C-alpha positions in Angstrom: 15.7 4.7 11.6 15.5 8.6 10.9 15.9 7.9 7.3 12.9 5.4 7.2 10.9 7.9 8.9 11.7 10.7 6.7 11.0 8.2 3.6 7.6 7.2 5.0 6.6 10.8 5.7 7.6 12.0 2.2 5.7 9.2 0.7 2.6 9.8 2.6 3.0 13.5 1.6 3.3 12.7 -2.1 0.4 10.3 -2.1 -1.8 12.8 -0.3 -0.8 16.1 -2.0 0.7 15.5 -5.4 -1.2 12.5 -6.9 -4.2 13.1 -8.8 -6.5 10.5 -8.1 -9.1 9.3 -10.6 -12.8 10.1 -10.0 -14.9 7.0 -9.6 -16.6 7.4 -12.9 -13.0 7.3 -14.7 -12.1 4.3 -12.6 -14.9 2.5 -13.9 -14.4 3.4 -17.3 -10.8 2.4 -17.5 -12.0 -0.9 -15.8 -14.3 -1.6 -18.4 -11.6 -0.9 -21.1 -9.3 -3.1 -19.3 -11.8 -5.9 -19.3 -12.7 -5.5 -23.0 -9.2 -5.7 -24.0 -8.7 -8.7 -21.9 -11.6 -10.5 -23.4 -10.5 -9.7 -26.9 -6.8 -10.7 -26.5 -8.1 -13.9 -24.8 -10.2 -14.9 -27.8 -7.5 -13.9 -30.5 -4.9 -16.3 -28.1 -7.7 -19.2 -27.9 -8.3 -18.9 -31.7 -4.7 -19.1 -32.5 -4.3 -22.2 -30.0 -7.2 -23.9 -31.9 -5.8 -23.4 -35.1 -2.3 -24.2 -34.2 -3.6 -27.4 -32.5 -5.6 -28.4 -35.7 -2.7 -27.7 -37.8 -0.2 -29.9 -35.8 -2.8 -32.6 -35.6 -3.2 -32.6 -39.5 0.9 -32.6 -39.9 1.0 -35.4 -37.4 -1.7 -37.6 -39.1 0.3 -37.2 -42.3 3.5 -38.8 -41.0 1.7 -41.4 -38.6 0.3 -43.4 -41.6 
């Protein structure tokens, strides 16, 4: 039990004294960057899915007839 108490105490001390937390402005800027990157990657994956779907439908239509 003493090891757990020591671990929790050390973890708390590290979070309070040693970690440098971002400012509110930095946090907002990082959030906007992540959201923008997520939207771009989502659009790229959707486009790839659309193209692959069209290509496979075309290939299937060739062999269906």
